[in-house]
N, C-alpha and C positions, 0 to 999 in steps of 0.2 A: 894140412889138416884135411878132413873129410867131412860132409856132411851129405845129407838128402834132405828130399823136400818134407818125409815122412819122419824124418828125426824129433820133431818137437812134440810130437804126438806120442813117441817112443819115451822122450826124456821127462816130459812131463806130465804124464799118465801116471794114475794111479800105481799100475803093476811095476813101475818103474823102481822099486824097493828092492827087486832082485840084483840090482847092481851096484848096493852099498859098498862104497869103498873099506880097507881093511882098518884103517881108522877114524871110520865114522864115529862120531859121537854117542854116546848111550843114553843121553838124557831123555827124558820124556817130552813130550810136547808141550810147549808151554800152556799154561793154564788159560791165559787170556785170549788163546785162539777162539775160545767157545762165543768169545764177545765179537768175533770177525767170522761174518757172514757175507756171501757171495752173493752180487746183484746181478741185473742184467747186463750183459756185454754191451759193449758198443761197438758199431761197423763202420770202419774207418773207408770202406770200400776197396776194391781188387781183392776182395778173398781176406783182408786185413781186419783182425778182431782186437778190440781191448778188453782185458778182462776189468770188471769192475769189484772189489771188495769194499765193504763199510766197517768199521770200527764203532762198536757201541761200547763209550767210555765205561769201565767199569765202575758199580758203585760196590766193590767187592774188597775189603781191607785184605783178606789173605790173597787173592789174587793178586792185587797191585803189589805186595809186599813180595811175593815170588817175582814179578816182572821187574821191580827195581833191584833185586837182587841178582837175575839173571843181566839186568844191565850193567851191575858195578862190575861184575868179574870181567867184562870185557875191556876194561879199563885198567883195573888192580884186583888179582884173585885175593877175597878175603883171606886167604894164607901168607898173603905178602904185606898185607898191609901196615901191620906192626912194626917189621923190619925195617921197610919203607919210610914210614912217618917218623921211626927212631932217630932223635936229634934234632928234632924240627919245633918242639916242642908244642906241637898242634896234636888235636884229639883226633879222631879217627874221620871225624865229618869235616872237620876244619882243613885236614888234610886234602881229603877228596875235595871239597869244594872250592879249595885255596890254590893247590896245587896241579889237580887232575883232571877234574869234570871242565868242560868248557864254561865260561864266565855267564851269568844269566842275565848280567845287565849292560856290560861294557863291551862296546863293538871290537872285532868281530864274533865275540863269544854267543849269543843268541843266535846268530846264522848257523856257525859252528853246529852249537846243541842240534837245530833244527835238522840238518844234513846227518849228523850223526844218529840221531831220531829214526829216521827215514831208513839210514842204510841197515842199522841195526835190523828195522822190522823187515826188510826184505832179506835180510842173514837168515833170519828164522823162518819166514817164507820158503826161502829156498830148500834151506836145510830140513824143517820139519813138514812141508806138505809135498817134498819132490825127493827129499831122502839123498840128496848131496852132502859131501862132506865140505864145510865153508869156515876154514880158518878165520879166526879173528885177532891174530896177536898185533895188528897194527894198532889199535887202539892203545892199548899198553904200551906203545915205543913213541908217542908223540914226541918230537921234539919241545914243540909248544902247544899248551893245551888248547888255544884258542886258532888252530889252524887245522886244517884238514889234512888228510894225509893224501899225498898225489899219487898217482897210478889208477887202476882199475878200480871202481867201489866195491865189488862184490865179485868173487871167485869160487865158484863150485867145483868139484870132483867128483866122477864117478869111475871107479877102478878098481873091481875086484881083486886084482892081483898085480902090483907095480913090479912086481919081478918078471911078470909074463905079460907085457903090454898087447894089446888089442886093438884093432881099428874101432871097435866099436865102445873103447873107453869115451868119456865124453868130461869136456872141460865147459863151465857155463859161465859166462863174462856179462854183469848185471850194473846198469847204471840207475840210481836213484836219486832223483832230486824230488825238494820238497817246497811246499808253501803252506806251512802250518797255521801262518794267522789269515787276516780276514783281505779284502781286496779282490781288484778285479784277477782271474785267471791269468797268470803271467807265462803262460806255454811251455810249463816244467817239463811235460812230458817229450814235447818236441825237443829240450834242450836233454834231456835224457837219449831219445833215439839218435842225436847227433854225436854226443858222446860216446854212444854206446859203439857207433861206427868208426870210432879212433880205438878202439881198445885192441885191435889186432895189432896196433902199432904199441901199443902201454902193456901190453900181456907180460912180455919178455923181462920188463924192468920190474913188473909187480910179482913177478914168480920168482927174480934173484931175490928179491928182499925178503920174501916169506920164506926162502930157504934159508937164507943168512939166519933169521930170527929162530928159526926150528935148530939150526945148528948151533946157534948158541946156547939154546934153552935142552940140547942134548934129545932132541925128537926126533931121532933116525928113521922112524918106521912113514913120520907126517914127512919127512924131506924126500924119501923115495918116491911117495907119491906124487910131490911138487915135481921134482926130477924127469919122472916120466913124461910130463907133458912140456918139457924143454926143449924136444928137438922132434917138431912137427914133421920133417922132411924124412927123417930114419924111422920115427916113432909116431905115423899117422893116429889122427883120432876124433872124433868128432867135438867140433866148435859152435856152441850154440850162444845166444846173446839174449839180452834180455834189456828193458828199459821201464823203470816205474816213475810214477808221481804219485807223492802222497800229500794229499790236499786237504785242508780244512772245508767243511761244508760250504762256507761262505764263497772260498775261492774254485771250489768244483764247478765245473762248465763243460755240460756235454758237448756242445756244439762247437765249443773250442779244443776239447781233446780229438773230436773226430777230425776236425782238421788238420791234424798230426800227420805227417807225410813220412814214409820211410822209402822210399824211390831211391835215396840215395845213399842207402845203408849198403854196406858192403856183404853182409850177411843175411839179408831181409828173409829170404826164405827159412832162415831158424831164426827168428827173432820172434821174442814174446814180448807184449806190452802188458803192462799193468798198471790200473789207476787203484789208489786207496783213499778213501774221504772219510772224514769224522769229525766230530763236532769239537772244538774248543782244543783241536791236538798239540798247540804250542802250550797251552795251559796243562795238558797231558805230560808233556816232554819235561816241563820244569817240575811238576809233580813228582815223576820218577826220579828226576837226578835229586831232589831234594828229600824222598826218600830212601834213594841208596845211598846218600851220606848219615842221614840221620840212624837207619838200621844197620849200618855197618859194625 
């Protein structure tokens, strides 16, 4: 894998849209993005900066319905719900809430909901703000609904032609950690940074699992893109890293975030930091899951 000190600017700048992969989704940017505003960044010292974004939870039925629908597709595409629930005696809403979505009350379900919400938010951020292709099949293939999927949280690709790999192709690995309820800030960004530093070890397993899902689904073009990034020695590319903390307003602590250290990160020259905050985000997460079930 190769990288340069300037690759972050190239990878995360608006002009990076030219490097969209051949299997990039064509969906429009989520409507809830109009309620996502960038705030003043936090300076961690030594040139390290953490972007700060604020979610103004929308009082917008159409927006919330679209968001919930997007949420649902990650776990169970609408085209598959009736086939998969057949024989259970459950309605669509019952099937999703009882067998698919993480539980809203029984531990560890709420914590898994929180973590999945944070990951899906950053999936959207990486895909629609920075034009990476972000596969999301892992959420529909959970062995148990109240478990998080092992491996790298989020992987994004930029690869104009998988059959003609170039050193300028990019893979972005991102770790997202959540503290959606109140309470004192618990160092979630530091946890995300530390986990991100391990992604180079976990990426091979994550890519293998991703490729297997695509093979079973008959997604040959998608498989080619993943395969392009499975041998960095013979087919070098740029590896970029990211760490994000998604926090309730009550848990957001600027000083705590600024105390985050990236010194031990193995790819700190190509590391992007993000903090997202919003009011009552756990309430929002529960509401999205409920709406996603009720409107299926």
